[in-house]
C-alpha positions in Angstrom: 116.9 107.7 69.4 115.7 107.4 72.7 113.3 110.5 73.3 114.4 110.8 77.1 118.0 110.8 76.0 117.0 113.1 73.3 115.5 115.5 75.8 118.3 115.5 77.7 120.7 116.3 75.2 118.2 119.6 74.2 118.2 120.6 77.5 122.3 120.4 77.4 122.6 121.9 74.3 119.9 124.9 76.1 122.5 125.6 78.8 125.5 125.9 75.8 123.6 128.3 73.9 123.0 130.2 77.1 126.4 129.5 78.8 124.5 128.6 81.9 124.5 125.5 83.3 122.8 125.9 86.5 120.1 123.7 87.5 116.7 125.9 87.0 118.5 126.9 83.5 118.9 123.1 82.9 115.4 122.2 83.8 114.0 125.0 81.7 115.9 123.6 78.8 114.5 120.4 79.4 111.0 121.5 79.8 111.4 123.3 76.6 113.1 120.4 74.4 110.0 118.1 75.9 107.7 120.4 74.2 109.3 120.6 70.8 109.7 117.3 71.0 106.1 116.9 71.3 105.5 119.3 68.9 107.6 116.8 66.6 106.5 113.8 67.4 103.0 113.9 69.1 101.2 111.7 65.8 103.6 109.0 66.1 102.3 105.5 67.1 103.7 104.3 70.3 105.4 107.3 71.8 104.5 106.7 75.4 107.3 108.9 76.5 104.9 112.3 76.4 102.5 109.9 78.8 105.4 108.4 80.9 107.4 111.6 81.7 104.9 113.9 83.4 103.9 110.6 85.8 107.7 110.2 86.6 107.9 113.6 87.8 104.5 113.3 89.8 106.2 110.2 91.2 109.1 111.8 92.0 107.3 114.8 93.8 105.3 112.0 95.8 107.9 110.4 96.9 109.7 113.6 98.3 106.9 114.4 100.2 106.4 111.0 101.8 109.9 111.1 102.2 109.5 114.4 104.2 106.7 113.0 106.2 108.1 109.8 107.3 111.1 111.9 108.3 108.9 114.0 110.9 107.0 110.7 111.9 110.6 109.6 112.8 111.7 112.5 114.3 108.6 113.0 116.5 109.1 109.3 117.9 112.5 109.9 118.4 111.9 113.3 120.2 109.4 112.2 122.3 110.4 111.5 126.0 108.2 108.0 126.1 107.6 107.1 122.4 104.6 104.7 121.8 105.1 103.0 119.1 104.1 99.6 118.1 106.7 97.9 115.6 105.8 95.1 113.5 105.4 93.0 110.5 102.7 93.5 107.7 102.1 91.4 104.9 101.2 93.4 101.7 99.5 91.8 98.7 101.3 92.6 95.4 99.8 93.5 92.3 102.6 93.9 90.5 104.0 91.4 88.4 107.5 92.0 87.1 110.7 91.6 89.6 111.9 95.2 88.5 108.6 97.0 89.5 108.7 94.5 93.1 112.4 95.5 93.2 111.4 99.4 92.7 108.8 99.4 95.2 111.0 97.5 98.0 113.6 100.0 97.5 111.4 103.1 97.7 109.9 101.6 100.9 113.2 100.7 102.0 114.7 104.2 101.8 111.4 105.5 103.3 112.3 106.0 107.0 110.2 103.7 109.6 109.6 101.0 107.1 112.0 98.3 106.1 111.3 95.6 103.0 111.8 92.1 104.7 111.1 89.5 102.2 109.1 88.6 98.8 107.2 85.7 98.9 108.0 83.0 96.5 105.3 83.7 94.1 105.8 87.1 94.0 102.5 87.9 95.3 102.9 89.2 99.1 105.4 91.9 100.2 106.6 91.7 104.2 107.2 95.1 105.6 108.4 96.3 109.2 106.9 99.4 110.1 108.0 101.2 113.2 104.8 102.6 114.1 102.0 99.4 113.5 98.7 100.9 114.3 96.1 100.3 111.6 96.9 97.4 109.2 94.4 98.2 107.0 95.5 102.0 106.6 98.8 100.8 106.0 98.1 98.6 103.4 95.9 101.0 101.6 98.6 103.8 101.7 101.3 101.4 100.3 98.7 99.7 97.8 97.1 103.5 96.7 100.5 105.3 97.2 103.8 104.1 96.3 102.5 100.8 94.3 99.8 102.5 92.0 102.3 105.1 91.2 105.2 102.4 90.3 102.8 100.5 88.1 101.6 104.2 86.4 105.9 104.3 85.4 106.8 100.9 84.7 103.5 100.1 82.5 
């Protein structure tokens, strides 16, 4: 059985045992189940779940932080009486290999306010993005590669 599914079932069972299906209690049940599963399955070969789950949580926290920062940037641009924006299209080289990795990255970037994924090259080596404030191309590429792309690779491989 998939360990993630088993962990979710343990969290639901914890909620049933305590008769409290509040999000905080279910998260506690998930963490408790994760710890119990780690104790049981930690020595088995091929169990990447215990390495991947903390990375996924870190990724979600990173995405929420980036989403908040992007919202604040766009709000500042919108509320400025004479905004000095420099929209532009930038090509970002990709190290991602599979279609699902590239799709995840492009969707996450499109969900972030101020950026829009336009296209992926035919050889899947270049991603074209539109950004609302294009001031430094190298810094923008570095933020995408060291932020989003690196974390997508960590959780998908």
